N, C-alpha and C positions, 0 to 999 in steps of 0.2 A: 457554787452555792451563793445566793443572793444576800445582800446586806440584811434584808429583812429576816431571813431564816438565821443568819449568824447572831443577829441582836436578840432574836427570840430564844435561841439556844442560851445566850448569856444571861438573859433575865430569868429563864426557867432555872438555870443552875443556881442563881442567887437565892431564889425562892425556896429550892429544895434543900439548901443548907440551913435554913431558918425553920423549917417545919418538922414536925415529928409524926404526923399522922399518916404519911405515905412513903415511908422509908423503903429503900430497895430491899428485896428479899430474894430468895432463891426462886426463880421463875420455873414453874412446873407445868402450867397448863394455859391454853388459850381457849376462851369461850367466844364463838362466832354467833351473834344473835342476828337472825334473818326473819323479818316480818314477811308474810306471803299472803297476797290476795290477787286472784285472777291473774296468774302469771304462767297459764298453761304452755304458752308459746316458748317461755325461756326457763322454766323451773329446772328441767333435767340438765340442760346445758350448764346452768350456773352451779348446780350440784357437783357436776362432774369437774368443773374448773376449780371449785373449792377444794375438792378432795384431792386434786392432782398436785396442789401447790406444796412445796417443801417449806415448812415453817421452822424447823429444827427444834421444836417443842411439841409436847402432846397437845391435843386439841379436842374440843367437842363442838358439834353444830347444834344449835338450838333454833328450831324452825317454829314460829308462831303463825299457824294457819288460820286465817280469819273467816272460814266458811265460804270459801270461793264458790262462784256459780258458774264457772267455766270448766270444771273438771280437774282444777289443780289439786284439790284435796285428795282425790283418788290417785293421782301420781305421787304425792307426798306419802301416802300410806305405804307405798311400795318400798320406801326408803326408811320407814320408821324403826325397823328392827335391825338396821345395820349398826355395827360397833361405832359408837361416837356420835351417833345422831339421835337427838331427843325432839319429840314433836309435841307442841302444846296446841290443842284444838280449841278455838274460840267458837262460841255459838253464833256469833255475828261480828261483821266488821266494825270496830270501834275506833279505827285510826292508827296510823303509824306509831304515835307515841304510846297508846294503849297496849300494842303488841310488844313494844320494846320494854315497857315496864314489866310485862309478864316474863319476858325472857331474862331480864335482870334477876328476877326472884329465883329462877332456876339455874343460873350460872354458877359454876364452881371453879372457873378458871382464875388464874392470877391476873390475867389480862383479858379485857373484854373488847371485842372488835365488832362494829355494826356493819352489817352488809345487806344491801337491797337484793330482792330477788329478781332482778333483771340483769342485763348485760352492759348497763351504762358505766359502771366501774370494773376494773380489771383486777380479779383476785391474784393474779401474778404480782401485784404490787404489795402483797402482804409482807414479804421479807423487808422491804425498805421502810414499811410503816412501823414494823415491830423492832427494828434495829436500835433506834434511840432509847426505847424502853429496856430492852434486853442488855444494852451497854450501860444502863443506869444514867443516861444523859437526859431522860425526860420521863414524866409520869403520864402526859397527855399529848397525843399526836393527831394532827388534822391532815388528811390527804387533800392538798389543794389542787384545784383544777386550773389555777392561774399562774402557778410557778413553773419554772423550767425554761429551757432555751427556746422552745417553740410554744409560746404562750398562745392560748386560743380563747375565744368567747365561749361561754357555757353553752349556748344553744346553736353553735355554728351549723350543726348537721340537720337541724329542724326545718323541714320544707316550708312551714308557715313562717315566713320571715318577719311579718308584723307581730305575730304572736311572740316570736323569738326575742325580737327587740324589746318588746314591752317587758318581758321576764327579766331581760339584762338590766334594763334601767331600774326596775323594782329591786332587784338584788343588789345593785351598786348603791342604791339609796339606803337600803337596810344595813349594808355593811358600813357605810358612812355613819349612820345613826348609832350603830353598835360602838364605833370608835369614839363618837362624841359622848356617849353616855358612859362607857366602861373603861375608856383610855387604854385600850389595847388594840393595836392596828393589826388586822388580819386580812390576808387576801381572799380567803374563802370560808368564813365561819359557818356557812350553810351546807358545807360538804356533807354527804352522807358518810364518807370515811372517818369515823371517830374511833380512835383506839387509846385505851387508858387502863391504868392498874385499877383492879376492882375496889381496892381500898379507897381509891379517890372519891367514889360516890357513896361511902359508907355514912349512913345518917342522912343523906339527902332524900327529900321528898319531892318527886316529880308530879306535876298536875296536868300537863298538856297531853292531850289524847291525839291531837292532830299533827301535821307536818310541823307545826310551831315547836314540837319537842326538839327539833334540831337546834333551835335557838335557846331553848330553856336549859338544855344540858350544858351548852357552851357558857352561858351567862353564869350559871350556878357554879361551874367549875372555875371560871375566872374569879367570881367573887370569893371563892374559897381559897384562892391563891395559886391556882394551877394554870400558868400561862402556857397555851399550847404551842408545841413545835410544829411548823408547817412543812410538809414534804410534798414535792410535786408528784402527781399521779396522772394516769392516763384516764380519759373519760370520752365516752361517745353518747351524746344526748339522744334520746329517742322522742318521737312526736306523740301527740295525743292518739293518733291513729294506731301507733305501735304499743299503745297501752300506758302512756304517761298519765298519772293520776292527779297531778297538781292542778288545782283550779286557781287561776291567777288572782282574781279578786278576793276570794274567800281566804286563800292561803296568805295573801299579801296582808290582808287586815288582821288576821290571826297572828302573824309574825310581828307586825307593828305593835299590836297590843301587848304581846309577850315582851318584847324589847322595853317597852315603857313600864309595864307593871313590875318586872322583876328588878328594875332599877331601885325601887322603893320597898318592895315586899319580897318575902321568901315563898 
């Protein structure tokens, strides 16, 4: 385990002894929140993977389907009556953040885990992400794509190399700016894999509807005193041709504004 992870565990432990709003409790249920839009190619595979993982606790899967145009909604409807699966149907796509906010309202688990509806992240990593919380060592966990023995660049499998490098540079800059503004050093604050106790976001108001939500939730958790523990996870980047929805300039500017805005406002 790296020095960064060890120090993060230490800092998180100190914070947890001083706060009272997110004390450990008997963990009974996991809520997996999954926004879905135009993922016909992957949706059945990811659903099977999620349900095959042994987490050691009860769980529910909340799918927020944003009125896909490629037939994804019709596939999701085939799963909506299965035990433990709840589906929220949006009238139109409003963005990842908007979908997650809807999912949070429905979540009834003691722990919330965010999962994308593609195969970039591996559900088999759930047990290692949940362990620090179940062991009462952390309240907030991030699955880092940059930790571990075989560290890799985020976009290494993307065939459009110039595009990949541009995203890498932008991601590195935003991570550096996050450290500069919030004084918490993280290897991968933008990761999709975010796992936390539900009580930790109690009273929080989230405003971002776009991919900038990934920044907003980390910023607001950190400002509230929850320093995340980072755990290395597996990751396979997909290209735009494979369904990647991030738009470099638009998402980058939204993320930059998010970092600056929430430094001074809530």
